[in-house]
N, C-alpha and C positions, 0 to 999 in steps of 0.2 A: 504493500500500500504506500502510495506516494505521501511524503510529508510536506505540508504547506509551509510557506514562509512564516505564517503567523505562529505555527507550532514551534518553529526554530527560534522565534523571538518573543518570549513571554513579555507581557505588558510591563513597562516600568512604572512603579508607583513611588512617589516621593523621591527619596535619595537612593532607593533600591534599584540598581540598574544591572540585573543579571544578564540582560541581553548584550551588554557591552563586553562581558568577560571573554567571550570566545572569538571576538572579531579581529583582534590584533595579536602579533607576537608578544606585545606588551613592553612597557618601559624597562622591566627587569628580565625580559625574556621568559615571562611566566608560562607562555604557551609553547615552549620549545618542544615538549613531548608531542603535542598535537601536530605541529608542523613536521617534526621528524617522522611520525607515523604516516602522515600523508605522503611525504616525499618518498619514503622507502616503499610504501604500498604501490604507488603508481610508477616508480622506477622498475620495480619487479614486474608490474603489469606490462610496461613497455618492452622489457626484455622477453617476456612471454610472447608478446605480439611478434617480435622479430623471429623468435625460434619457431613460430608456427606459421610464418608466411609461406615458406615452402620447406616443410620439415624433412623432405627427402634430400635437400642440399646439405652436404657435410659441413662442419665448422671450418671456416677458412683460417682461423687462428688455432694452431695446435695447442693441446692442453698443457704440454710441457714448456710452452713459450715463456711462461712466467719464471721459469728456473734458469733461463739463459742469461748470461752476463749482460748482453746488449739490452735486453728487456729491463733488467734490474737497474742498469745504469740510467736508462731513460726514465724509469719510475723515480729514481732518486733525484734526477734533475727536475722532473715535474713537481715532486713534493717540495723541493727547495724553493722553486719559483712561487709555488702557491703559498708556502709559508711566508715568504717575503711579501707577497701581495697582501696576505691576510694581516701581517704586521703593519704594513703601510696603511691599510684601510682603517686601522684603529685611530688614525689621525683624522678620519672623516668627521663631518659635522653630525652631531647626535640628534638627527631629526626625530628620532623615536621618543626622546625625553620630553616631559612636560617643562623642563627647564629651557627648552628651545622654543622661543616665541619670535623668531626673526622673520625669515622669508616664508613663502607659501609651500611648505613641505612639512610632513609629519610622518608618523608610523604608517605602515602599509597594511591594508586589509588582508587578512589571511586567505579569504576566498580567491582574490586576485593573484596574490603571491603564489599560492599553491597551484592554481590553474596555469599560470605562466611557466612555472618550473615543470609542471607535468607536460606541457605542450612543447617545450623547447627541443627535446630530443627528436620530435617528429619534424621540426624545422619547416613548417609550412610557409610558403611565400604567397601572401594574399593579393595576388594580381589576377589570377584566373583559377578556375576549378581544376585545371590540369595540375597546378602546383599546390593547391590547397582545397581539396574537395570538401573538407569539413569546416575549416575555420573561416573560409570566405563567406559561407552562409551565416556563421556566427557574427561576422562583422556587419552583414546586412541587418541582422536582427538587432545588433547594438544600435544601429542608426534608428531603427523603429522604436526601440526602448527610449532613447533620448528624445525622439520626436514626441512621443506620448508625454514625457515629462514636461516638454515645452508647450504643449497644447496644440501641436501640429497633428494633422490626420495621420494615423498609423495603420489604417486598414488597407492592406495591399490590393483589395478588390476595388478600391476607389481609384478612378483615373488620376486624381490629384493627390494621391498618397505622398507623404513626405519621403525623403531619402537622406541617409547620413552615412558617413564613413570615417574611419580613424585616420589620423595623421601623426606625424612625429611630435606635434605640439600645436599650440595656438597660432603661431606665426604662419605655418603652412595652411592651417584652416582658414585664416584670414585671407591668405593669398588665393585660396580656392574660391572664396566668396567674391573676390574681385574678378577672377576669371569668369565665373558664371554670370555675374551681373553684366560684364562687358559683352560676353557672347550673346546674351539675350537682348541687350540694348542694340547691338549692331545687326543682328540677324534680319529684322524687318527691312533695313536699308539694302541688304544683299538681295532679298526677295524682290524688292522694287527694281534694283539695278538689273537683275536677271530677267525681269519682265514677266514674272509668274502671274497668270491671269485668273480672274474670277474668284479670288479668296479674300478680297477686301484689303489688299495692300494699300496703305495710304498713298496719296497722290504726290507728296513732296517729302524730301529727305528729313526736314525738321520734324514733321509729324511722325514719320516712321521711326526716327531715332529717339523719340520721347513718348512712346506709347505707354511705358510703365510695364512692370513685370507681368501682371495678370493679362493685360491685353496682348503682350508679346507671346505669352504661352498659348493663348487662344488662337493667335495667328499661326503659331507653329503647329497646333493641332489641325487647323484647317489645311495647312500646307501638306501635312501627312496624309489627310483624307484625300485631298485632290491628287497627290502623287500616286497613291495606291490605286486610284481608278484609271490611271494612264496605262497604255500598253508598255511592256517591259522595256522596249527600246526607247520610248519617250521618257520613261522614268529615268533611265540612265542619262539621257541627254540633259534633262532638267536638273538632275543632281549635279552633273558636271558644271552646268551653267551657274547654279547657285553657289557651289563651292568656289568657283573662280572669283566670285564677288565678295566672299566673306572676308571680314577683317583678319581672321586667323590665317587665311591664305595670302592676302595681300601684304599684311604687316601694317603697322600704324601709319607710316609715311604715305604709302601708296593709297591706302583706304581713304584717308582724309584729303589727299590730293584729288582723288576722283569725286569727292563730295565737298567742294570748297565752301558750301554754305554751312558746314558743320565745324564745330570746334572740338578739340579733345575734351572729354567730360571731366568734371571735377569730382572729387570725393570730399564730403563734408564730415568732419569728425571733431569731437571735443578736444580741447587743448591737452587734456590728460590722457589722450589715447596712446596706446602702446606704440613703441617705435616700429613694430612690425608693419604698420600701415605705410610708413615711409619706405621700408624695404620692399613691400609688395608693389607699390606704384613704380618703383625703379625697375624691379624684375619684369613687370608687365610691359614696360616701355612707355607708360603714361607719363612718367617723370614726377619727381618730388614736387615740382611747382604746382601740380594739379591737386595736391593735398591742401585743403583749406581748413585750418584749425579754428574752431569756434570758441568763444569765451564761455565761461561758466558763471552760474549765479547760485550761491548757496552750495557750492561744491558739486553742482550738477550742470549738465549741458543747458545752456540758456536757450529755451525754446523761442523766445522773442528774437534772439540773435539768429537762430536758424531761419525763422520766418523772414527776417530782413535780408538775409543772404539769398534766399530763394527768390525774393522780389527783385533783387539786383541781377540775379542770373537770368530771370525771365526778361528783364529790361535789356540786358546785354546779349540776349540770345546765347547764353552760355549753358550748355547741357550739364546735367548733374548725373553722375553714374550711381552714386550711393550716398546715403546718409548713415553714419555709424553712431550707435548708442552703446555705452559701456555698462555692463551689468556687474558692477563690483570692480572698480578700478584697482589695478595692481598696486597703486601708490596708497590709496586711502580707503578702498572698499566701498566707495559711494556708488549709488545707482542712478543712472541717467533716466529722464522721463521718456521711457520707450513709448508710452501711450501718446505723448505729444508728437513724437517723431513719426509714428505711423499715421496719426491724424494729418500731419503736414503732408506726408506722401500722398494720401488719398485726395486731399484738397488740391494739391498742385498737379497731380496727374489729371484731375478733371479739367484743369486749366491748360493742359497741354505741355506740362513740364514733368514728365514721368521719371521716376528713379526708384532704385531698390532701397530697402532698409535692412541693414545687417546689425545684429547685436553681438558685440564682443563679450561673451560670457565666459571667457577662459577661466576667470576666477569664480564668479558668482553663479555660474550655470546650475550647479547642483543645489544651490539654495532653493531652486524651483521645486524641489521635492517637498519643502515645507508647505507649499501652496497647492499641492495636488492630493486629491482623494485616490484611493485604490482604483476607482473606475475611470480615472483620468480627468474628472471634473475639477473645477476650481473651487477652493475653499474660501468662504467669506472671510473678511478681515478679522471679524470677531473671533472666529475659530482659530485662525493662524496665531493671533495674539495671546491666546490663553497661556498663562504662565510667564509671559515676558513683561518687563517694565514698560517698554515703549516700542518694541518691534512687533509688526512692521508699521512704519509710518504710512499714512494713507497714500502718499506719493510712491512709496516703495511697493505697496500692494498693487497699485494701479500699473506700475511698470511691469511687474511679473504677470499680471492679468493680460497684458497686451502682447506677450511674447508670441502667442498663437497667430497674431496678425502680421508679424514680421515676415521677411522673405528668406532669411537665413540666420543661423546662429553658430557661434564658435563656443565649444565647451571643452574643458581640459579634464579628462578623468585622472590625469596625474597630478592634479592640484586638489581640489576639494572632493574628488572622487577617491582619494587615498590609494591610488594605484601606481605601479612603477612607471618611471620615465621610460620612453616617451610615448605617451598616449594622449594626443589631442583628438578633437572630433569636429567635423563640419556637418551641419544639418541644414537642409533646405526644405521649405514648406511644400513645394510641389515638384516632384521628381521629374516631371516631363521636361523641364528646362535642361536637365543634365545631358540630354541627348546632344546638345550643342557642344559639349565638351569632348565627345567621343572622337578618338583618332580616326576610326572608320566613320562613314556617313550613317551613323546609327539613327539619326533623326528621320531617316527616310521611311522605312516600313518594316524594319526587322524586329519590332517589339512583339509582334503576334506570331505565335506558332499554332498551326491548325490543331484543334483538339485540346488545347491547353486553356485553362481559365486565366483570367487577368492576373490572379494571384500567382499562378505558375509562371506567367510571362514576366512579372516583376522580378521574381527571384532568378529566373534564367538570365535576364538582362544583366543583372549586377554580378553574376558569376564571372563576367568579363570585367571585373572591377578596375583592372589596370588601364582600360581604355578611358576611364573617366577621371582618374586621380592624378595628381602631379608626380607621384613616385612611380618608379618602375619596379621597385622591390619593396615589400613591406611585411612586417612581422605578423604572422598568424597567431603566434603565442600572445602577443599583446591583445589581439581581438578576443582570444579565449579568456584572458584575465578579466577584461571588462564585461564580457557576456556573463560569465559565471557569477561575478560580483553582483550584477544587476538581477540575476535570477535568485540568488540567495537573499539579496536585499532589494526588493522591488522599489522603483523610483517614485515613492509616495511618502506622505508624512508618517504613516504607520510603520514604515520599515526603514529605508535609507534615510528618510528625513529626520530620524532621531539623532543622527550624527551631526548634521549642521545645526540642529536645535541646541545640542550641547555647546557648540562653538559660539552661537549667538548669546546663550546664557553666560558663557565665560566672558564675552565682550561686555555684557551689561555689568557683570561683577567687577571687571577691570575698570569700567567707567566710574562705578560707584567708589571703588577703592582709590582711584586717582584723587578724589576729593579729600580722602583721609591723608594721602601722601602730601597734597598741597598744604593742608593744615599742619602736618608734622614738620615741614621744612620751611614754613613761611618766614622764619627769622633769617634764613640765609638765601632763599630762592623763591621765585614765582613759578608755579607749575600749573598748567591748565591743559585740558583737552580742547584743542582748537576748534573742533567741530564734532558734534555727536555722531557716533558710528551708525551707518546704515546696516552693517552686517557684522563681520567678525574681525575687522581690523580696527585698532584703536591707536591713535597717535598722541604724543605728549609734547607740548612746547614748554621749554624750561629756560629761565633767565636768572642769573645771579641777582640777588636783592640789591636794589639801588642802581643797577646798571640800566642805561637807556640806549646803549649803542648796540646795533644789530651785530656788528662784527664780533664783539665780545661774547654775546649770547651764542652765536654760531660756533665760535671756537670752544666754548664750554661744552656744548652738546656733542661736538665732534670728539672731545676728550672722553666723555661718557661712553660714546659709541665705540671708541677704540677698546674700551674695557669689555664691551659686549660682543664684539665681532670675533669670528673664528680666526685663530692664529695657529697655523700648522707647525710653527716653530716651538710651540709650548705644549705641554701636556694638557689634554682637554679638561682634566679634573681641576685645573687652576681656575677655570671659568665657572662662576656660580650660575650664570644665566647667559643666554645668547639672544641678542636683539638685532634690529636693523634700523636704518635711518632713511629719511627722505627729505624733500624740501617743499616748501610752499612758495609759489611765485605770484606776484601781483597779477601778471597776465593770465594766470590760471584761475585764481579765485576772485579777481576783481579788486579794484582799489579800496572800495568800501569795506569788503570782507577782510582784506589784508590789514587795513587800519584797525578794524575791530579785534583781530587776532593779536596784533602787536600790542595793542593797548591792554589786553588781558594780562600780559606778562611784563608790562611796564617799559616797552621799547618805543622809542620815538620813531614814527614812520619816516621822518626826514632823514634818518640814518640809512634808509634803503638807498643803495648806490647802484644805479643801473650799469654804470661803467666800472664798478669796483670788482675786486678779485673775489668773486663768489659771494659777495654781500648784496646781491640783487635779489636774494631769496632768504627765507627763514629755514634753518635746519631744525628738524624735529625728529624725535624717536618714533619708530613705527613698530607695532606689535601685531603679529599674526596669530590669532588665538584659535588654532585649529586642532591642537592636540586634545583628544577626548578625555584625557586624564588630568587636565589642568586643575580640576577640583576633584580630589581623590577622596571619595566618600568612604572607601574601605578603611583608610588610615586617618581619616579626618584631617587631611592636609589640603590647604589651598596654595597651590604654587603661584597663583596670582598675588596673594597676600605676601608670600615669601619674596617674590620678585620686587614688589613695591617697597617692602621693608629694606631689601638689599639696595634698591635704587636710592632710597632715602638716606641710607648710611653713606653711600658713595658721594651723594650730593653734599652732605654735610662734611665729609672728609676732605673733599676737593676744595671746599669753600671755607674751611676752618681758618680762623685768623692765625 
């Protein structure tokens, strides 16, 4: 009899969290026996599989080989190198420990770790079913699991079902979003240039280039239907004609030379956007100049600034490829108004300036599990907020509620999914658009196979995954890790959502504790949380008492950070805690918000020096509170309180007269 996920995870009540005990190897390696049993069991199972592939084949390695000098010498060298590696790795950053609150890394979930170790000896390459007949299907299922978490359609019988695949990380996923948006934006122009008749292709390039994603996909569907009705020879002729006009064939220079009425489209992103967007525009050939960074208001993308920029683009006949919203910035964990961005897309598409909306949820994507019921429906804000002090704010709930209306999303399982590097993911709302990414002319009529259901056709199509993704080789073991984790911990608030719930509770505890820290050191320093956390990152601004100079405050915080950062030259045990730092810039938060933050800690805004050596921004400590054992109920220890006490002692020691 199959065991349900609910049976595996008994409900947690109060501070009793038995469900957490089996999920990780543990800060002390408490679950070493469980992991060892799993690894040994499935290694033996793998060996059994090898021996029973063709049992009539004799062993190629003789049984006496282990007694030969050459074999023993090789084993000795191997053991020596592995021992040296193991010794060197002891200098690694202790992500597993609740004393680590620096960057976006923590302990690894045992389901994913065990599944990845189990799959590695099979070495599947997830680019086609020829190289990965099992794990390529698992990767397609992962995409559907994530789609459901985001509110995208996940029923493969639907023509507009979502699609997702894994990447090496969020950077490649963001690049894939750019590729898809550009292919979909330019395809109607290619249809028009090829002269495809009778399917409603717009009469001019500007309209064709600015249809918007939904209208572009509808046009692609009509093109498929029309082509399928043509004789085979005509089909091939039209395919060649359209391919010859596509941007992917001509390249950026020739495409826009043939369409002089069009400009290279812009990407609009918040100023806090990850540097991968700059990388992506360079790689795609659009150029860094096409990335327009928008200001923020209250640590979120300024929706009014987006609106003003779109008005200017319409006035200047400047196309827009994509607007980006960030779901949990890597610097501050804040959430952009996704709802306002998709509303702007719909409004401006109706006015003839269509563009895609992509959400960079590399960090915050898995927080969506807090907002989902097991049936995939959205939880009301009152339910989500039970047990929290202030999470989620109405604007945060509205942003997560709007995810299902976006065009694509980046999520990183190797961040808040607690899985090994590198596992990023790209998910798009309507899989039909991905046909435009295929190296073969997949958009023609190869999706349907006689006698197969639409569901079968969907799976068959993506068994040729390598045609659609940037990579030519990709790990099937990573797909197995993500898939098994999502099966053991379904992506809803009753299962996986319990993990991010702990992290948000930890952030609220940290926020409350920071007030106690500020009171404890007020005689020597000013300490403040510069902005309330949206999720599970909390920052601290610190300034020596009586100081009004930004440069002095920044130097002091850098000194504190030097004590919190990893130093491979010293034994790890010398560090009590590990933290990170970031900066606040006026152009990111706005002059009014910057002045407010500086005044909180007694710094004169006039000491901001735009031309100074690093003193054009405020240096702050940054804390990523994702370790599930930060509040250890078993031993009645709060590592948050221990850290804040430690930080208070260091502040006083550094500022002692």
